[in-house]
N, C-alpha and C positions, 0 to 999 in steps of 0.2 A: 488581463490581468495587473499585476499591481507590485511596484516595488520598494520595498520597505528594508532599512539601514541596509543598502549595500546587498542585498540579493533577492531576485525575484523569486513570488508566491503566489499563494492563490488571496482571494477579499478578503479570507473569514477573520473575522476580531477575536478568535478563541481557538482555533488550531490549522495551521498550512502545510502544503508542501516546503522544503525550500530546496530548490536547485543555485547552486552559486554564480551569481552573474556570470558572462562570457565563462558558463562551464564549459571543457573542453570532452567530450566521451572518451571513456580511457578503449582504445581496442581489445576488448573483453570475448575471446571465444571461449573463455570459461563456462560452458555449458556445464559439466559434470559438476561443479559446485555446486549446483543451484537443482540440479539431477538430484542430486545426493541427500539434498534436503524435502524434497519432496518422498523419495524413495519408500518411506515408510507408510503414506497415507494413502489408504483404502480409497480407492477409486466408486466404490461404491454409493458407499455415507457416509465420509470426508466433509465435515462441516468447511471447511478451506482455512480453519482458524489457529495459528498456532500457538498452545498453551502455551510456547518459555514467551510469548514475547506478549506486548500490553495490546488489550482488545476491546481498552473503558478508553476511549478518547475525549476529554471530558476539559473542563478548564485549569487540570491538574498547569502548572508552570513546569516543562521539561520537556525537553529534546530527544526525539528518540529515533538515534541514528543504525541501529543492528537488523539485518536480515527480517529478522522472525514480527520487528512489530509493522516494520516499514507491508509485510510485503499486510498483513491482518488489516488493517489502514485502505490498501489496494484493493480489497476482498470485500471490505467492508460498504468504500465508495463504491463499487462495482455495485455490490449489491444493494444502494439507496439509487441508485443513476438507472439500473434498469438494465434490461436484455443487451442494447449493444455493448456496453461496458461489461456486463458479465459474459457474454460471450468475449472481448477484449483478451479476461481474464481466463477463460476455457482454451483461447486458442494457443495462447503465452505458451500454457503449461502443456498439452498436447505437443509442442513446437520441443520442449526440454524432455519430458518423459513419455517418448514414442506413445501417445495417445493411452500413455496407464494410467494417469492420475487427473480426475475429473472432482469437480466442486458438488459435493448438493448442497445448494443454494436454500433446500427449503431451511438449513439447521441453522445458516448464518447468525444469526441474532440470538441463537438459545447457545454460545460453542464456547462459550470460555468456564473458569474453574466456576466464576459465582453462577453459572444460568445465564448470562446477560451479554452479550456485546453491545457496542454500539459508537457511534461517533457523535460529538452535540450537534444539535438540529443545526445551529447557525455553523456547522464545519461541513456539514454537508453538500460537494456541489462537487460532483464528477469531472464533468468537464476540466474543470480549475485542477482537477487533480492530475488527471491521464490527461492535459497536453503539453505540459512540461513534460513527467514522464516519458512518452512520448516520443519526444523532439534529442530526447537523452539517452533511449533505448530503455526498456522497463527492468532487465536485464542488471543495466548501470546503477540502475536508480538500487536496486536490489543491492546490488556487493558494494559499494564507494557509500565511504562514511563522508564524502562531501556532502551529501547527499542524504537531507532528512527528513522526518516528521516538528512540528515548532509546536507545541502544545502551551496554552496560556493569554490570558487577556492585552493586548498592545493597544488599547487606545487610546493609552495615556503620554 
């Protein structure tokens, strides 16, 4: 992991996770808010992507602070990262929805309104996404607007 402009991120030049340096996880027992977000997801064929969030992470210069886009990022990283990371997402969903919601991983890439979801190839790195998120707790990452996805090339 490398420090960039006062925060800790993964090492992509295209887009990356931002967790502020010295971030203190909030005491967050409010799984109800997260459970409600997933309540209407069909456990048999939900592709894991929220249509209301960004689902194509390329070189656009933008920050994503909202739950839906951060969730979409995690799902896509898990999909590209393989079974270990997909199980991490599934376990999290199971824990907050009493095993009612699961992701149908076969439809993840074809999940948005345009028929395609992706993360730019230079930004695919599940390990460097999930390591910092795991340290603060996935619920803190999703619900705290201080943690976000940064898109855009910062090699300048």
